[in-house]
N, C-alpha and C positions, 0 to 999 in steps of 0.2 A: 747549043742549048744551054740556057742558064741553069746553074745549080741551085736547088732549093736549100737555103741556109736556115730556114725556120726550124725550131725545135719541134719535137712531137707535140708538146703541150700547145705551142703556138698554132700548129696546123689544126689540132683538135678544137681550139678556141675559135679559129676562123670558120670551121664547119658549123659549130654551134651558133655562131652569129649570122650564118648564111653568106659569108664572104669568101668562101672557098670554091674550088672546082666542083661543079654539081655532079661530076662523075666519081667523087670520092665520098667515103663515109668513115665513121669511127667503128671499128670492129668490136666484137665482144671482148677482145683482149686489150682494148684501148689503143690500138694502133690504127693510124689513118692509112687506108688503102683504097685503090680503085674498087668500085662496086663489083665489077666483073671478077676481080681477084678474090674478094670476099665470098662471092657465090661459088667460085671454083674451090676454095678452101673447104667450105661447107659441104660441097658435093664430094670431095675427096674423103672427108670424115665419114659421111653417110655410106659411101661405097666400102670403105675399109671395115666398118663395123656392121655391115648389112647381114652377113652370114652368122650362123650359130656360134662359130669360134669367136667372131668379133663381139657378139653379145656376151659371151662368157668372159672375155677380156674386160668389157665395160662393167660387168657385175663384180669382177675381181677388184678393179680400180675403185668402184663405189664402196666395196666392203672394207678396203684398207684406208680409205680417205673420208668420205662423207658419212659413212656409218660408224666410224671409229670415234668413240667418245673418250675424252681425256678426263681424268679425275683432278681434284684440287692440288694434288702433289706434283703435277707435271711442271717442268721448268719452263721458263720463258723461251729458251732456245728450242725446246721440244715442241712447244705450242706453235711457235713461228714456223718451224719446219713442217708440221702437220698442216698449218693453214696454207702454206705454199703448195703443198701437195693437193689440198682441197681445191685451191684456185685452178690449178692445171686440170684436175679431174673435171671440174665444172665447165671449163672451156671445151674440153673434149666432148663432154655430154651435150652441151648446148650446140656446138657446131654439128654434131651428129644429128641431133633433132631438127635443127634448122635445115640441114641438107636433105633430110627426108621429106620435108614439107615444101621445099622450093620447087 
């Protein structure tokens, strides 16, 4: 089997142009995966956060990331750190919601 030597960006560009494997897609995290793998990830998130404890964890993550507002005195490093946390929280929330509706 030939090894794929393309970069992530090259694989994503091929998908956008319609030149890639039709069984692949760009996930919400920007990574190219098989469609079945994406669906499985979304399903795992939906199952993990389905019960009340999972909902409580999501509410906690939302409270410390998406609902956390920084003032004008926050440093560049602190803001970058918070934005990274927000990015991950948003991926978790999106995968959970997609998994619930698939």
